[in-house]
N, C-alpha and C positions, 0 to 999 in steps of 0.2 A: 935621177932626181936632178927637179929644174932649179935654174940660178934666180928664178925667179921668186921660188920661195923665203918667207922670213925664219929667223932661227927657230922662233916657237911653232911654227910650219913642220920644219925641219926633224926640233924634237918632238914633239906629237907623232909625227911618222914613226922615226924612230920608238918612241912607247907601244905603240897599235902594235908594230914588228917585233918588241920584245916579249909585249904580253902573249901575243899570236904562237909564239916560239915556245912561253912556257905553260902554256894552254896545250900543246902538245905533246909537253915532256911528260907534264902529270899526269894526263893520258895513258901514255903509256906504260910508265911509271903503274898508275892503277890495275891496267891489262895483265903486268907482269905478274904483279902483286896476285891477280885471283888466280892468273897462271900456276901458280907458284904454292896457292892453297889447295885448286885441284888437284895437284898428285899426291898422292900417297907418301907416306913418310917413312923411310925407314928407319931400322930396329936402331941404328946410330947417330939418326936423328934426334930422338926423342920423344 
């Protein structure tokens, strides 16, 4: 990071980074859930 960045610019950059990470995690969780739904259930799972 550049030392010339203001506090607001640093916070904005961190927020964008956090948002990207959370979106990626949400996509992975949704993909995992779809994969789990595609699997056939066994008798002991109900």
